[in-house]
CHARMM internal coordinates of N, CA and C (Angstrom, degrees):
IC EDIT
DIST 1 N 1 CA 1.3657
DIST 1 CA 1 C 1.6085
ANGL 1 N 1 CA 1 C 107.09
DIST 1 C 2 N 1.2630
ANGL 1 CA 1 C 2 N 111.33
DIHE 1 N 1 CA 1 C 2 N 139.65
DIST 2 N 2 CA 1.5342
ANGL 1 C 2 N 2 CA 119.00
DIHE 1 CA 1 C 2 N 2 CA -177.64
DIST 2 CA 2 C 1.4647
ANGL 2 N 2 CA 2 C 110.17
DIHE 1 C 2 N 2 CA 2 C -72.43
DIST 2 C 3 N 1.3064
ANGL 2 CA 2 C 3 N 112.68
DIHE 2 N 2 CA 2 C 3 N 151.86
DIST 3 N 3 CA 1.5212
ANGL 2 C 3 N 3 CA 118.31
DIHE 2 CA 2 C 3 N 3 CA 178.10
DIST 3 CA 3 C 1.5434
ANGL 3 N 3 CA 3 C 110.25
DIHE 2 C 3 N 3 CA 3 C -74.34
DIST 3 C 4 N 1.3149
ANGL 3 CA 3 C 4 N 122.30
DIHE 3 N 3 CA 3 C 4 N 142.31
DIST 4 N 4 CA 1.3923
ANGL 3 C 4 N 4 CA 124.76
DIHE 3 CA 3 C 4 N 4 CA 179.77
DIST 4 CA 4 C 1.5171
ANGL 4 N 4 CA 4 C 107.77
DIHE 3 C 4 N 4 CA 4 C -71.53
DIST 4 C 5 N 1.3561
ANGL 4 CA 4 C 5 N 113.12
DIHE 4 N 4 CA 4 C 5 N 150.67
DIST 5 N 5 CA 1.4584
ANGL 4 C 5 N 5 CA 114.79
DIHE 4 CA 4 C 5 N 5 CA -173.97
DIST 5 CA 5 C 1.5704
ANGL 5 N 5 CA 5 C 107.69
DIHE 4 C 5 N 5 CA 5 C -70.66
DIST 5 C 6 N 1.2719
ANGL 5 CA 5 C 6 N 115.23
DIHE 5 N 5 CA 5 C 6 N 151.07
DIST 6 N 6 CA 1.4675
ANGL 5 C 6 N 6 CA 118.63
DIHE 5 CA 5 C 6 N 6 CA -175.91
DIST 6 CA 6 C 1.5666
ANGL 6 N 6 CA 6 C 109.55
DIHE 5 C 6 N 6 CA 6 C -66.69
DIST 6 C 7 N 1.3106
ANGL 6 CA 6 C 7 N 115.00
DIHE 6 N 6 CA 6 C 7 N 148.84
DIST 7 N 7 CA 1.5229
ANGL 6 C 7 N 7 CA 119.16
DIHE 6 CA 6 C 7 N 7 CA 177.36
DIST 7 CA 7 C 1.4551
ANGL 7 N 7 CA 7 C 106.09
DIHE 6 C 7 N 7 CA 7 C -86.14
DIST 7 C 8 N 1.3355
ANGL 7 CA 7 C 8 N 114.64
DIHE 7 N 7 CA 7 C 8 N 137.36
DIST 8 N 8 CA 1.4465
ANGL 7 C 8 N 8 CA 123.09
DIHE 7 CA 7 C 8 N 8 CA 177.47
DIST 8 CA 8 C 1.4609
ANGL 8 N 8 CA 8 C 108.59
DIHE 7 C 8 N 8 CA 8 C -62.84
DIST 8 C 9 N 1.3205
ANGL 8 CA 8 C 9 N 120.80
DIHE 8 N 8 CA 8 C 9 N 140.69
DIST 9 N 9 CA 1.4564
ANGL 8 C 9 N 9 CA 126.39
DIHE 8 CA 8 C 9 N 9 CA -174.20
DIST 9 CA 9 C 1.5963
ANGL 9 N 9 CA 9 C 109.19
DIHE 8 C 9 N 9 CA 9 C -62.32
DIST 9 C 10 N 1.3145
ANGL 9 CA 9 C 10 N 116.29
DIHE 9 N 9 CA 9 C 10 N -27.73
DIST 10 N 10 CA 1.4809
ANGL 9 C 10 N 10 CA 115.67
DIHE 9 CA 9 C 10 N 10 CA -179.18
DIST 10 CA 10 C 1.5439
ANGL 10 N 10 CA 10 C 108.62
DIHE 9 C 10 N 10 CA 10 C -75.65
DIST 10 C 11 N 1.2448
ANGL 10 CA 10 C 11 N 119.82
DIHE 10 N 10 CA 10 C 11 N -40.57
DIST 11 N 11 CA 1.4616
ANGL 10 C 11 N 11 CA 127.11
DIHE 10 CA 10 C 11 N 11 CA 174.08
DIST 11 CA 11 C 1.4660
ANGL 11 N 11 CA 11 C 114.33
DIHE 10 C 11 N 11 CA 11 C -60.86
DIST 11 C 12 N 1.3153
ANGL 11 CA 11 C 12 N 116.14
DIHE 11 N 11 CA 11 C 12 N -44.16
DIST 12 N 12 CA 1.4657
ANGL 11 C 12 N 12 CA 125.15
DIHE 11 CA 11 C 12 N 12 CA 175.08
DIST 12 CA 12 C 1.5667
ANGL 12 N 12 CA 12 C 108.73
DIHE 11 C 12 N 12 CA 12 C -60.87
DIST 12 C 13 N 1.2598
ANGL 12 CA 12 C 13 N 118.31
DIHE 12 N 12 CA 12 C 13 N -44.46
DIST 13 N 13 CA 1.4423
ANGL 12 C 13 N 13 CA 124.93
DIHE 12 CA 12 C 13 N 13 CA -178.86
DIST 13 CA 13 C 1.5590
ANGL 13 N 13 CA 13 C 109.11
DIHE 12 C 13 N 13 CA 13 C -63.41
DIST 13 C 14 N 1.3403
ANGL 13 CA 13 C 14 N 116.14
DIHE 13 N 13 CA 13 C 14 N -42.90
DIST 14 N 14 CA 1.4619
ANGL 13 C 14 N 14 CA 119.84
DIHE 13 CA 13 C 14 N 14 CA -177.59
DIST 14 CA 14 C 1.5652
ANGL 14 N 14 CA 14 C 108.49
DIHE 13 C 14 N 14 CA 14 C -68.93
DIST 14 C 15 N 1.3392
ANGL 14 CA 14 C 15 N 118.35
DIHE 14 N 14 CA 14 C 15 N -38.74
DIST 15 N 15 CA 1.4163
ANGL 14 C 15 N 15 CA 119.93
DIHE 14 CA 14 C 15 N 15 CA 179.11
DIST 15 CA 15 C 1.6184
ANGL 15 N 15 CA 15 C 111.20
DIHE 14 C 15 N 15 CA 15 C -64.74
DIST 15 C 16 N 1.3815
ANGL 15 CA 15 C 16 N 111.99
DIHE 15 N 15 CA 15 C 16 N -42.76
DIST 16 N 16 CA 1.4904
ANGL 15 C 16 N 16 CA 114.69
DIHE 15 CA 15 C 16 N 16 CA 179.61
DIST 16 CA 16 C 1.4784
ANGL 16 N 16 CA 16 C 111.06
DIHE 15 C 16 N 16 CA 16 C -65.90
DIST 16 C 17 N 1.3607
ANGL 16 CA 16 C 17 N 120.67
DIHE 16 N 16 CA 16 C 17 N -40.26
DIST 17 N 17 CA 1.4591
ANGL 16 C 17 N 17 CA 121.33
DIHE 16 CA 16 C 17 N 17 CA 175.86
DIST 17 CA 17 C 1.5063
ANGL 17 N 17 CA 17 C 113.77
DIHE 16 C 17 N 17 CA 17 C -61.80
DIST 17 C 18 N 1.3547
ANGL 17 CA 17 C 18 N 116.60
DIHE 17 N 17 CA 17 C 18 N -40.60
DIST 18 N 18 CA 1.5092
ANGL 17 C 18 N 18 CA 117.71
DIHE 17 CA 17 C 18 N 18 CA 178.88
DIST 18 CA 18 C 1.5102
ANGL 18 N 18 CA 18 C 109.99
DIHE 17 C 18 N 18 CA 18 C -70.46
DIST 18 C 19 N 1.3491
ANGL 18 CA 18 C 19 N 119.94
DIHE 18 N 18 CA 18 C 19 N -34.35
DIST 19 N 19 CA 1.4445
ANGL 18 C 19 N 19 CA 121.15
DIHE 18 CA 18 C 19 N 19 CA 175.98
DIST 19 CA 19 C 1.5385
ANGL 19 N 19 CA 19 C 112.24
DIHE 18 C 19 N 19 CA 19 C -61.96
DIST 19 C 20 N 1.3259
ANGL 19 CA 19 C 20 N 112.15
DIHE 19 N 19 CA 19 C 20 N -44.67
DIST 20 N 20 CA 1.5134
ANGL 19 C 20 N 20 CA 119.08
DIHE 19 CA 19 C 20 N 20 CA 179.04
DIST 20 CA 20 C 1.5823
ANGL 20 N 20 CA 20 C 112.15
DIHE 19 C 20 N 20 CA 20 C -60.54
DIST 20 C 21 N 1.2919
ANGL 20 CA 20 C 21 N 114.31
DIHE 20 N 20 CA 20 C 21 N -31.86
DIST 21 N 21 CA 1.4386
ANGL 20 C 21 N 21 CA 121.54
DIHE 20 CA 20 C 21 N 21 CA 176.35
DIST 21 CA 21 C 1.4970
ANGL 21 N 21 CA 21 C 114.39
DIHE 20 C 21 N 21 CA 21 C -80.70
DIST 21 C 22 N 1.2946
ANGL 21 CA 21 C 22 N 115.76
DIHE 21 N 21 CA 21 C 22 N -5.83
DIST 22 N 22 CA 1.4509
ANGL 21 C 22 N 22 CA 118.97
DIHE 21 CA 21 C 22 N 22 CA 175.68
DIST 22 CA 22 C 1.5472
ANGL 22 N 22 CA 22 C 115.94
DIHE 21 C 22 N 22 CA 22 C 84.85
DIST 22 C 23 N 1.2382
ANGL 22 CA 22 C 23 N 118.91
DIHE 22 N 22 CA 22 C 23 N 17.79
DIST 23 N 23 CA 1.4381
ANGL 22 C 23 N 23 CA 127.32
DIHE 22 CA 22 C 23 N 23 CA 176.01
DIST 23 CA 23 C 1.5604
ANGL 23 N 23 CA 23 C 108.07
DIHE 22 C 23 N 23 CA 23 C -70.70
DIST 23 C 24 N 1.3174
ANGL 23 CA 23 C 24 N 114.11
DIHE 23 N 23 CA 23 C 24 N 136.01
DIST 24 N 24 CA 1.4914
ANGL 23 C 24 N 24 CA 115.45
DIHE 23 CA 23 C 24 N 24 CA -179.10
DIST 24 CA 24 C 1.5388
ANGL 24 N 24 CA 24 C 105.46
DIHE 23 C 24 N 24 CA 24 C -85.96
DIST 24 C 25 N 1.3354
ANGL 24 CA 24 C 25 N 114.66
DIHE 24 N 24 CA 24 C 25 N 173.16
DIST 25 N 25 CA 1.4627
ANGL 24 C 25 N 25 CA 121.94
DIHE 24 CA 24 C 25 N 25 CA -167.21
DIST 25 CA 25 C 1.5335
ANGL 25 N 25 CA 25 C 108.57
DIHE 24 C 25 N 25 CA 25 C -65.35
DIST 25 C 26 N 1.3161
ANGL 25 CA 25 C 26 N 116.72
DIHE 25 N 25 CA 25 C 26 N -36.97
DIST 26 N 26 CA 1.5212
ANGL 25 C 26 N 26 CA 122.01
DIHE 25 CA 25 C 26 N 26 CA 178.62
DIST 26 CA 26 C 1.5027
ANGL 26 N 26 CA 26 C 110.93
DIHE 25 C 26 N 26 CA 26 C -60.00
DIST 26 C 27 N 1.3160
ANGL 26 CA 26 C 27 N 115.06
DIHE 26 N 26 CA 26 C 27 N -45.89
DIST 27 N 27 CA 1.4898
ANGL 26 C 27 N 27 CA 120.03
DIHE 26 CA 26 C 27 N 27 CA 178.13
DIST 27 CA 27 C 1.5715
ANGL 27 N 27 CA 27 C 111.10
DIHE 26 C 27 N 27 CA 27 C -64.42
DIST 27 C 28 N 1.3621
ANGL 27 CA 27 C 28 N 113.94
DIHE 27 N 27 CA 27 C 28 N -39.81
DIST 28 N 28 CA 1.5130
ANGL 27 C 28 N 28 CA 117.05
DIHE 27 CA 27 C 28 N 28 CA 179.90
DIST 28 CA 28 C 1.4983
ANGL 28 N 28 CA 28 C 108.10
DIHE 27 C 28 N 28 CA 28 C -61.95
DIST 28 C 29 N 1.3029
ANGL 28 CA 28 C 29 N 115.67
DIHE 28 N 28 CA 28 C 29 N -46.20
DIST 29 N 29 CA 1.4698
ANGL 28 C 29 N 29 CA 119.55
DIHE 28 CA 28 C 29 N 29 CA -179.97
DIST 29 CA 29 C 1.5316
ANGL 29 N 29 CA 29 C 112.83
DIHE 28 C 29 N 29 CA 29 C -57.01
DIST 29 C 30 N 1.3006
ANGL 29 CA 29 C 30 N 112.07
DIHE 29 N 29 CA 29 C 30 N -40.75
DIST 30 N 30 CA 1.5412
ANGL 29 C 30 N 30 CA 116.55
DIHE 29 CA 29 C 30 N 30 CA -177.72
DIST 30 CA 30 C 1.5765
ANGL 30 N 30 CA 30 C 110.67
DIHE 29 C 30 N 30 CA 30 C -67.14
DIST 30 C 31 N 1.3942
ANGL 30 CA 30 C 31 N 115.09
DIHE 30 N 30 CA 30 C 31 N -39.81
DIST 31 N 31 CA 1.3944
ANGL 30 C 31 N 31 CA 120.13
DIHE 30 CA 30 C 31 N 31 CA -179.96
DIST 31 CA 31 C 1.5991
ANGL 31 N 31 CA 31 C 110.30
DIHE 30 C 31 N 31 CA 31 C -67.64
DIST 31 C 32 N 1.2568
ANGL 31 CA 31 C 32 N 114.48
DIHE 31 N 31 CA 31 C 32 N -39.42
DIST 32 N 32 CA 1.5339
ANGL 31 C 32 N 32 CA 121.36
DIHE 31 CA 31 C 32 N 32 CA 177.03
DIST 32 CA 32 C 1.4973
ANGL 32 N 32 CA 32 C 110.25
DIHE 31 C 32 N 32 CA 32 C -60.44
DIST 32 C 33 N 1.3674
ANGL 32 CA 32 C 33 N 111.33
DIHE 32 N 32 CA 32 C 33 N -45.37
DIST 33 N 33 CA 1.4718
ANGL 32 C 33 N 33 CA 117.79
DIHE 32 CA 32 C 33 N 33 CA -177.11
DIST 33 CA 33 C 1.5404
ANGL 33 N 33 CA 33 C 109.33
DIHE 32 C 33 N 33 CA 33 C -64.83
DIST 33 C 34 N 1.3509
ANGL 33 CA 33 C 34 N 117.17
DIHE 33 N 33 CA 33 C 34 N -41.19
DIST 34 N 34 CA 1.4620
ANGL 33 C 34 N 34 CA 120.42
DIHE 33 CA 33 C 34 N 34 CA 179.31
DIST 34 CA 34 C 1.5219
ANGL 34 N 34 CA 34 C 110.61
DIHE 33 C 34 N 34 CA 34 C -63.91
DIST 34 C 35 N 1.2370
ANGL 34 CA 34 C 35 N 118.45
DIHE 34 N 34 CA 34 C 35 N -40.34
DIST 35 N 35 CA 1.5355
ANGL 34 C 35 N 35 CA 122.13
DIHE 34 CA 34 C 35 N 35 CA 177.13
DIST 35 CA 35 C 1.5224
ANGL 35 N 35 CA 35 C 107.36
DIHE 34 C 35 N 35 CA 35 C -59.67
DIST 35 C 36 N 1.2806
ANGL 35 CA 35 C 36 N 113.53
DIHE 35 N 35 CA 35 C 36 N -51.39
DIST 36 N 36 CA 1.5042
ANGL 35 C 36 N 36 CA 117.61
DIHE 35 CA 35 C 36 N 36 CA -179.06
DIST 36 CA 36 C 1.5568
ANGL 36 N 36 CA 36 C 112.29
DIHE 35 C 36 N 36 CA 36 C -58.48
DIST 36 C 37 N 1.3687
ANGL 36 CA 36 C 37 N 115.65
DIHE 36 N 36 CA 36 C 37 N -38.59
DIST 37 N 37 CA 1.4557
ANGL 36 C 37 N 37 CA 117.65
DIHE 36 CA 36 C 37 N 37 CA -179.56
DIST 37 CA 37 C 1.5283
ANGL 37 N 37 CA 37 C 108.65
DIHE 36 C 37 N 37 CA 37 C -68.44
DIST 37 C 38 N 1.3543
ANGL 37 CA 37 C 38 N 115.64
DIHE 37 N 37 CA 37 C 38 N -45.01
DIST 38 N 38 CA 1.5086
ANGL 37 C 38 N 38 CA 120.06
DIHE 37 CA 37 C 38 N 38 CA 179.80
DIST 38 CA 38 C 1.5430
ANGL 38 N 38 CA 38 C 109.63
DIHE 37 C 38 N 38 CA 38 C -57.19
DIST 38 C 39 N 1.2463
ANGL 38 CA 38 C 39 N 116.42
DIHE 38 N 38 CA 38 C 39 N -45.74
DIST 39 N 39 CA 1.5294
ANGL 38 C 39 N 39 CA 119.49
DIHE 38 CA 38 C 39 N 39 CA -178.45
DIST 39 CA 39 C 1.4622
ANGL 39 N 39 CA 39 C 107.97
DIHE 38 C 39 N 39 CA 39 C -64.79
DIST 39 C 40 N 1.3262
ANGL 39 CA 39 C 40 N 122.99
DIHE 39 N 39 CA 39 C 40 N -38.13
DIST 40 N 40 CA 1.4091
ANGL 39 C 40 N 40 CA 121.89
DIHE 39 CA 39 C 40 N 40 CA 178.66
DIST 40 CA 40 C 1.4942
ANGL 40 N 40 CA 40 C 111.18
DIHE 39 C 40 N 40 CA 40 C -65.96
DIST 40 C 41 N 1.3368
ANGL 40 CA 40 C 41 N 115.80
DIHE 40 N 40 CA 40 C 41 N -45.26
DIST 41 N 41 CA 1.4622
ANGL 40 C 41 N 41 CA 122.94
DIHE 40 CA 40 C 41 N 41 CA -176.77
DIST 41 CA 41 C 1.5502
ANGL 41 N 41 CA 41 C 109.46
DIHE 40 C 41 N 41 CA 41 C -59.05
DIST 41 C 42 N 1.4040
ANGL 41 CA 41 C 42 N 114.19
DIHE 41 N 41 CA 41 C 42 N -39.92
DIST 42 N 42 CA 1.4744
ANGL 41 C 42 N 42 CA 119.33
DIHE 41 CA 41 C 42 N 42 CA -172.19
DIST 42 CA 42 C 1.6470
ANGL 42 N 42 CA 42 C 107.70
DIHE 41 C 42 N 42 CA 42 C -91.38
DIST 42 C 43 N 1.2943
ANGL 42 CA 42 C 43 N 114.75
DIHE 42 N 42 CA 42 C 43 N -10.42
DIST 43 N 43 CA 1.4332
ANGL 42 C 43 N 43 CA 116.86
DIHE 42 CA 42 C 43 N 43 CA -173.67
DIST 43 CA 43 C 1.4240
ANGL 43 N 43 CA 43 C 117.72
DIHE 42 C 43 N 43 CA 43 C 55.37
DIST 43 C 44 N 1.4218
ANGL 43 CA 43 C 44 N 109.01
DIHE 43 N 43 CA 43 C 44 N 44.86
DIST 44 N 44 CA 1.4732
ANGL 43 C 44 N 44 CA 116.82
DIHE 43 CA 43 C 44 N 44 CA 179.45
DIST 44 CA 44 C 1.6019
ANGL 44 N 44 CA 44 C 107.34
DIHE 43 C 44 N 44 CA 44 C -131.78
DIST 44 C 45 N 1.3308
ANGL 44 CA 44 C 45 N 111.73
DIHE 44 N 44 CA 44 C 45 N 160.32
DIST 45 N 45 CA 1.4670
ANGL 44 C 45 N 45 CA 113.69
DIHE 44 CA 44 C 45 N 45 CA 174.03
DIST 45 CA 45 C 1.5796
ANGL 45 N 45 CA 45 C 110.71
DIHE 44 C 45 N 45 CA 45 C -84.83
DIST 45 C 46 N 1.2997
ANGL 45 CA 45 C 46 N 116.26
DIHE 45 N 45 CA 45 C 46 N 156.45
DIST 46 N 46 CA 1.4746
ANGL 45 C 46 N 46 CA 114.37
DIHE 45 CA 45 C 46 N 46 CA -174.89
DIST 46 CA 46 C 1.5281
ANGL 46 N 46 CA 46 C 113.76
DIHE 45 C 46 N 46 CA 46 C -58.93
DIST 46 C 47 N 1.2945
ANGL 46 CA 46 C 47 N 118.16
DIHE 46 N 46 CA 46 C 47 N -32.69
DIST 47 N 47 CA 1.4960
ANGL 46 C 47 N 47 CA 118.56
DIHE 46 CA 46 C 47 N 47 CA 179.89
DIST 47 CA 47 C 1.6595
ANGL 47 N 47 CA 47 C 110.90
DIHE 46 C 47 N 47 CA 47 C -71.82
DIST 47 C 48 N 1.3156
ANGL 47 CA 47 C 48 N 115.88
DIHE 47 N 47 CA 47 C 48 N -13.92
DIST 48 N 48 CA 1.4608
ANGL 47 C 48 N 48 CA 120.08
DIHE 47 CA 47 C 48 N 48 CA 179.49
DIST 48 CA 48 C 1.5567
ANGL 48 N 48 CA 48 C 110.44
DIHE 47 C 48 N 48 CA 48 C -91.14
DIST 48 C 49 N 1.2663
ANGL 48 CA 48 C 49 N 117.97
DIHE 48 N 48 CA 48 C 49 N -6.29
DIST 49 N 49 CA 1.5466
ANGL 48 C 49 N 49 CA 123.43
DIHE 48 CA 48 C 49 N 49 CA -176.56
DIST 49 CA 49 C 1.5219
ANGL 49 N 49 CA 49 C 106.78
DIHE 48 C 49 N 49 CA 49 C -73.61
DIST 49 C 50 N 1.3078
ANGL 49 CA 49 C 50 N 116.86
DIHE 49 N 49 CA 49 C 50 N 138.70
DIST 50 N 50 CA 1.4950
ANGL 49 C 50 N 50 CA 123.73
DIHE 49 CA 49 C 50 N 50 CA 167.05
DIST 50 CA 50 C 1.4408
ANGL 50 N 50 CA 50 C 109.91
DIHE 49 C 50 N 50 CA 50 C -116.56
DIST 50 C 51 N 1.3176
ANGL 50 CA 50 C 51 N 120.06
DIHE 50 N 50 CA 50 C 51 N 172.58
DIST 51 N 51 CA 1.4583
ANGL 50 C 51 N 51 CA 125.21
DIHE 50 CA 50 C 51 N 51 CA -176.34
DIST 51 CA 51 C 1.5814
ANGL 51 N 51 CA 51 C 105.24
DIHE 50 C 51 N 51 CA 51 C -60.76
DIST 51 C 52 N 1.3448
ANGL 51 CA 51 C 52 N 115.92
DIHE 51 N 51 CA 51 C 52 N -39.56
DIST 52 N 52 CA 1.4817
ANGL 51 C 52 N 52 CA 117.75
DIHE 51 CA 51 C 52 N 52 CA -177.88
DIST 52 CA 52 C 1.4838
ANGL 52 N 52 CA 52 C 113.00
DIHE 51 C 52 N 52 CA 52 C -66.40
DIST 52 C 53 N 1.3471
ANGL 52 CA 52 C 53 N 118.57
DIHE 52 N 52 CA 52 C 53 N -37.97
DIST 53 N 53 CA 1.4225
ANGL 52 C 53 N 53 CA 123.71
DIHE 52 CA 52 C 53 N 53 CA 176.02
DIST 53 CA 53 C 1.5167
ANGL 53 N 53 CA 53 C 110.46
DIHE 52 C 53 N 53 CA 53 C -65.39
DIST 53 C 54 N 1.3065
ANGL 53 CA 53 C 54 N 117.45
DIHE 53 N 53 CA 53 C 54 N -45.07
DIST 54 N 54 CA 1.4735
ANGL 53 C 54 N 54 CA 122.58
DIHE 53 CA 53 C 54 N 54 CA -175.97
DIST 54 CA 54 C 1.5102
ANGL 54 N 54 CA 54 C 111.06
DIHE 53 C 54 N 54 CA 54 C -66.50
DIST 54 C 55 N 1.3856
ANGL 54 CA 54 C 55 N 117.48
DIHE 54 N 54 CA 54 C 55 N -33.52
DIST 55 N 55 CA 1.4958
ANGL 54 C 55 N 55 CA 121.30
DIHE 54 CA 54 C 55 N 55 CA 178.70
DIST 55 CA 55 C 1.4818
ANGL 55 N 55 CA 55 C 109.92
DIHE 54 C 55 N 55 CA 55 C -68.83
DIST 55 C 56 N 1.3612
ANGL 55 CA 55 C 56 N 121.56
DIHE 55 N 55 CA 55 C 56 N -22.03
DIST 56 N 56 CA 1.5060
ANGL 55 C 56 N 56 CA 125.01
DIHE 55 CA 55 C 56 N 56 CA -179.01
DIST 56 CA 56 C 1.5681
ANGL 56 N 56 CA 56 C 110.26
DIHE 55 C 56 N 56 CA 56 C -78.25
DIST 56 C 57 N 1.2531
ANGL 56 CA 56 C 57 N 117.54
DIHE 56 N 56 CA 56 C 57 N -17.01
DIST 57 N 57 CA 1.4072
ANGL 56 C 57 N 57 CA 126.37
DIHE 56 CA 56 C 57 N 57 CA 178.17
DIST 57 CA 57 C 1.4748
ANGL 57 N 57 CA 57 C 113.88
DIHE 56 C 57 N 57 CA 57 C -77.43
DIST 57 C 58 N 1.2872
ANGL 57 CA 57 C 58 N 118.89
DIHE 57 N 57 CA 57 C 58 N -29.40
DIST 58 N 58 CA 1.4839
ANGL 57 C 58 N 58 CA 121.86
DIHE 57 CA 57 C 58 N 58 CA -174.59
DIST 58 CA 58 C 1.3955
ANGL 58 N 58 CA 58 C 118.01
DIHE 57 C 58 N 58 CA 58 C -81.06
END
COOR INIT
IC SEED 1 N 1 CA 1 C
IC BUILD
């Protein structure tokens, strides 16, 4: 079986932060999906997002 691709450090950090805050796995998946959709909409990578960019996705 092939090794799973490595998790980007930013994604890992987000998952760790959400876990520390007590979010369940379904909520974490929803937040990660929302970030992915926002990045797609803005045509930017997650590390390129700013607070101003993110607020335009909501």
